[in-house]
N, C-alpha and C positions, 0 to 999 in steps of 0.2 A: 504494500500500500504506500502511496506517495506521502511524503512528509507534509506537515501543515504549511511549510513555506512554498511547496510545489503545487499544492492543491488549489483549485479554483472551482467554483460551481455556481449554481443558480441563486437567485434571490428566493429565500424560503419563508413562507408564511405558515402559520399553524391555524387550522380551522377545527372548531368543535361544533358538532351538529346535535342539537336536541338534548343537551345535557340537562339533567334535572337538579343536580346538586351543585350549588355555587362553589363549595369548597374544592370540587374537582377542577373547576375552571381556574381557581386560584393556584392550585398545585401545578397545573399545566403552565400557567403564566410564570411561576417561579422557575420551572425547568427551562422555559425559554430564556429567562434572564441568565440562568446558569450557563447556558450553552450558546449564547450570542445571538439569539433570535429576538425580534421585536414586533413583528406584525401578527396580531391576533385577530382572527375572524370568527364571529359567532353567528350560528344559524339557529334561530328559535331558542335563545338562551333564557335561563331564569333571571329574575331580577338580581342585580349585583349591588347590594347595599354597601356603601363605603364603610359602614360600621359592622358589616356582616362577615361570614366565614370566608367568602371569596377573597376579600382584602386581607383577612387575618391569615390565610394560608399562603398568600402570594409573596411574602417577604418584601424585598426591595422592588419587586415587580409591581407592587401597589402604587409606586410613584410614577410609572410611565406606561407599562404594557397594559395593565387593566384599564386605566382611565382612557387610553387611546384605542381600545379595541373597537373594531368596526362590526356592526351588525349587518349581515347581508343575507340574501336568499340563497338557497342551494343552487338555483338556476344561475345566478350571477357567479357563484363559485365555480361551477363547471365550465361556464362560458369564458372565464377570464384567467383561469389558472390551469396549469398541468397538475391534475389531482392524483394524489397517492392515498388510497384508502387503507387505514390501519385496522386490521381485524385479527381476532384471536385464532379463529379457525377458518378454513375454506372448505367448500363442498368438494369432496374427493371423487365425485362421479364425473369422469371426463365427458360424458354425454350431456351434462348440464352446462350450458354455455354462460351461466352466471359465474362460473368458476374461472378465475384468472390464474395464470402462473404467479404464485406469490413469492416476493423477495423477502429475505430476512432483512432486518435493519442494517446489518453490515453490507449486504449485497445492494441494498437501496442506496447507501452512501456512495458505493463504488460506481453504481450506474448513473448517479447524478453528477459525478465529478466531471468537470470540463463542459457541462451543458449550460449555456447562457440562456436561461429562461426563467419564468416566474412560476414557482412550484408551491402548491398548498398541500401540507401534510394533514390529512383529514381523519379526525377521530369521531366515533359515533357515540351513541347513547350508552349509559351505564349498563343497562340490562340486555339490550338487544343489538347494540352496535349500529351499523348501517343497514338499511333495508335492501332487499333485492332490487327494488326500483332505483334506489340511489346507487347501488353498485353497478347498475347498467350504465350510469353516466360517468363513473370513475375511470380514469385512464389506466391505472395500474394499482396493484395491491401489495401491501407489506404485511407480513405476519410474523409474530415473535415465536420462535420455537419454544415449546414448553412441554411438560409432562402430558402424555396422552390421557392420563387419568384425571387431570385437572388443568386444562390448557388456558382457561380464562384468567385474565388479569384485571385488577382494578384499573379504572380509566386513567387515573393519575400515574400509576406505576407504568402502564404501557407507554404513555406519552414520554415519561422520563427516559425509558430505555431507548425508544426510537430517536429522541432528540439528542441523547448522548452520542449515538452513532453518527449523527449528522454534525457534530460539533466542529470538526475540522473544516467543513464547508462553510459553516456560519462564521467561524472565528478567523478564517484565513484573511489576511490583509493584502495578499498578492493581487495584482491586477490580472484581468482576464486577457491572455494573449489573443491577438486578432484572429489567429487561425483555429481557435477552439470551435468545436461543433456547436452551433447555435440552433436550439429547437425553435420552431416557428411559434409565434405568439398564439395563445389558446383561441382567441377569437377567429384567427385564420383557420385553425384546425377544425373549429366548430362549423365554419362555412364549408369546409371539405366534407364533413359529415352530412350536412344538408344537401350538398351536391350529390353525394353517394345515394342518399335517400331518393332524390329526384331521378337518378339513373335507374334505380331498382324499379321505380314506378313506370318509367319510360319503356323498359324492356319487358314489361309485364311479368316481372318476377312474382310468383304466387304471393298473394297478400298475407297469408298466414305464415309465410316463411320470411317475410321482410324484417320483422323485429329481430329474429335470430341472426340474419345476415348483417344487420346494423350493429348488433352487439359484437359479432366477430370482427367487423371492420374497426370498431373502437378498440377492441382488445389488441388487434394488430398494430394500430397506430400508437397505442399506449406503450408498446414495447419498442417501437421503431424510432422514436424521437426524430420525426422528419424535420428537415430544414425548411426555411421559407420557400426556397426555390423548388424543393421537392413537392411541397404542398401546392404551390401554384401550378406546377406541371400536372399533378394528379387532378386538380380542379379543371384544368383545360381539357384533359383527356376525357374525364367524365362528362363535362359539358358538351364536348363534341359528340360523344356517344349518345347522350340524351337527345341532342338536336337531330342527329341522323335517324335515331329510332322514331322520333316524332314525325319526321318527314316521310318515313316509310308507312306511317299510319295517318294519312291526311284526314280521316274521318274522326280521329281522336280529338276531343275538345281540350 
């Protein structure tokens, strides 16, 4: 693994979806402060009372990270960030396309090294984590190896482990060399997903199979880290395919 001086990586935000316990948000904010992260995103959060447990658990993060947290929708999160969903377990049935190849926290850090993009590390609810519908929109998954007899972790514990492994990326003060691989901005990638959906419709791909095809395409792009040029090229190819298919079916509205 590269030394902290040699490592460079993306801008990293931390997102917490649907947490019910303010203290868990405070614990995550504290871990962010420990490991050099500052952008906290909250989806459907509980009330964070400055005199309550969130601020009590946050340590020095009560001074900057918690009061500056941004509340956003899950839709905004997936449209504007490369999302990494953190989950305790994954579905082991390869026929179920909700399942993504999960990276360990160390593998995640290595995969993000050298990528110039904006990443959101996404943690779900205390009891149920991220829903299947949310996992459909997530770009890739990180899972913490644990005992098969008891794999689930406390939300704050899980966040601390993952953010610890990302510390070198967050704390590195080196500048990004110009030749580093730069992942396309998430809004561009979301437009590519929209173009792919239009293409499926244009070629009359069976309607009941389209959701699975879109999930597979998202899964593929989540692992591929496409550059802006690659995304533009794919958009052009899909657009051309869509237009030609529509020209072959002049009676289609």
